[in-house]
C-alpha positions, -999 to 999 in steps of 0.1 A, spaced: 0 -2 0 13 33 -10 11 64 12 17 88 -17 -18 98 -24 -14 133 -34 -22 131 -72 -8 159 -94 -42 176 -97 -45 179 -60 -8 189 -59 -16 216 -81 -43 230 -60 -20 227 -30 6 247 -48 -17 277 -56 -32 274 -20 5 274 -5 16 302 -28 -12 324 -18 -5 317 19 34 325 12 23 359 -4 -4 369 24 10 353 56 40 380 60 14 408 59 -8 390 86 20 378 108 45 405 124 72 391 103 85 421 87 91 436 121 112 409 129 129 403 94 126 422 63 145 393 44 121 366 58 93 390 48 103 394 11 118 359 7 82 343 16 65 366 -9 93 359 -35 88 322 -29 51 325 -32 54 344 -67 79 320 -77 57 289 -68 28 305 -89 51 310 -120 66 274 -123 32 260 -112 17 278 -142 43 263 -165 42 226 -149 27 197 -167 -4 192 -149 -41 200 -149 -40 237 -133 -14 253 -157 -12 274 -187 14 254 -205 33 223 -196 70 235 -199 81 217 -168 76 181 -161 58 171 -129 91 155 -116 112 186 -122 81 205 -105 88 182 -74 126 191 -75 119 228 -76 95 223 -46 124 203 -27 147 234 -35 122 257 -20 115 238 11 152 232 19 158 270 14 132 277 38 146 252 63 182 263 60 170 302 63 153 290 97 186 280 109 209 306 95 187 335 102 192 353 137 154 361 140 129 355 166 111 324 175 83 336 150 105 337 119 123 305 129 89 287 134 73 303 102 104 290 80 102 256 97 66 252 90 67 265 54 97 244 46 85 212 66 51 215 52 62 213 16 84 184 24 55 165 37 33 173 5 65 160 -16 65 128 4 27 121 0 28 132 -37 26 106 -62 59 110 -84 43 103 -117 17 117 -139 -16 99 -136 -49 101 -154 -68 118 -124 
């Protein structure tokens, strides 16, 4: 039995939802007062996620330039960047937790995502 139950279609929905969270959360949480860098890094990551999602070969894209497998590699890169930022940044517990939650959340989604296109 496989624990990879997130199909590319569901992954796409999660991508756009996460991207909006990455863009909106820095304005709703007092992240900017603690770290201008984490604030803008999150927004840039959200915009980047929307951009490469629009060009991924899955249901909710405009054009399939990237394969779904390459999309997962980009997700992995972003999650590692957030986790590294959590430990390298000398911010508060809020920015540390924010970066770990964002990076760790993406790792969970990647781990539960089917790594091949399916007819879903």
